[in-house]
N, C-alpha and C positions, 0 to 999 in steps of 0.2 A: 795599547799603541804607545810606542815611544815617542820621543820628540822627533817632529819634522823641521828639518833645516830647509830655509828657502832663500834663494838668492837669485839675483838677475844683472843684467847690464841695462843701459838705458833704453834699448830696444824692446826688452822684456819687462820693463818697470810696470808699465799699466796691467799686463796681464798677472804679473806676481802680485800686484795688490788685490786683485780679484780673486786670486788663490787664496791668498792670506784671509780674506773676509770669508770665503768659503770654509777653510778649515777651521777658523775660529767658530764660525757658527755650528760646526760639527763637533765642537768641544775638543779639538785637537790641540796638543801643547806645541806652539810653533815659535821658532826662532828666526827673525827676519835679519839675515845678515847683509842687506843692502842690494842694490843701490837704493839710495832715499829719494831719487828724482830722476828725470830725463836728461840730465846733463851728461853728455859723452863720458864714457869710461871704458876701460879694457875688461872685456868679459873674463879673461883667464884669472883676473886678480879675485873675482868673486867665486869663481868655480874652485880655486885653491882654497879660498877661505871656508867654504863649505866642506870641502874633503878634508881639511885639517880639522874641523869640528867634529866630523863623523869617525876620525881616528880615535878621537877621545870617547864618544858615545857610539860603540860599535853597533848598538840596536836601533839607532837612529835611522830616519830614511830621509832623502834629500830630493829636492826639486829645484831644477836649474831653469831659468828661462832666458833666451836671448832671441835675436831676430829669427835664426833658423833652428836652434837648439843644438847644430852641429859643433860649433866652437866651443860652447860649454860642456858637452859630452866628451869631446876629444880632451880638453883640458882636465876634466875631472878624473877621467881615465888613465891619466898619468900617475895617478896616485895608488899605492898598495891597497888592496882590498875594497877599492871602490869599482863598482860595477854599474857604469851610468849607460842607459839606453835611451836613444832617440825614440820618444813615443809621440806617434803622430796620428794614432787611431785607437779605439778601445782595444781591438784585436792585438795590435802590436804591444800595447801596454800590458795586457794580460798575460801573454806570452813571454814578455820580458821578466816578469816575476815568476811565472810557473816553471819555465825552463832554463832560465839564466840567472834567477835569484838576484836580479838588479836590486840595488840598494838606492840608486839615484836615478830619477828621471828627468830627461831634458827635453823641453818644450820650445818649439819655434812660435814666437808671438806673432811673427809675419806671415805664418803659414798655417796656423791652428786657430780656428775659431774659438772664441771663449767658451761656448757650450760644450764642444768636444773636448777642450782642455780640461774643463772641470769634470766631465765623466772620466776622462783618463785619470786624472788625480785621485778620484774616488775609488776607481778599479785598482790603481797601482797601490793604494794604502790597504784594500781589502784583500787583495789576491795573495795567496801563499805560495810559497815554493813547493813543488811537487816531489823534488828529492828523486829517489830511485834512480833510474838510468841518467839522470840529468847531474848528479852529483860529481862523477868522475869528470864530466866535461867542464863543469864549473870549476873544478880544483885545477884543471889545466890552464884556466885563465890566469 
């Protein structure tokens, strides 16, 4: 597994910290790109920071956390070769990898319980892209 880039805004900070502990426990190589506390910040800044890092490390995976996951995902998807998926369940997470080859997951800390979020992170990092009929569709993105 290549590097996992992790970033959040203030609303996602606590869940990001839980995810970081989870990943470290699983011996993943993690780079925390902030934020470093719950002081208000602008989520696009952190989504852009993560996306820029992924341009350099194309085999890396990204995890973004904000209040809903929506703003982070929208911001990340502005970048070429970023396929950010809003993941809210194990099934949505698995399909985002299998069918869409998502390389960034966005989580909503205000909408997703910690236990579900950690399961989603685990599934996101373990699930492979199926390829096949999905390749031409992903290329159209």
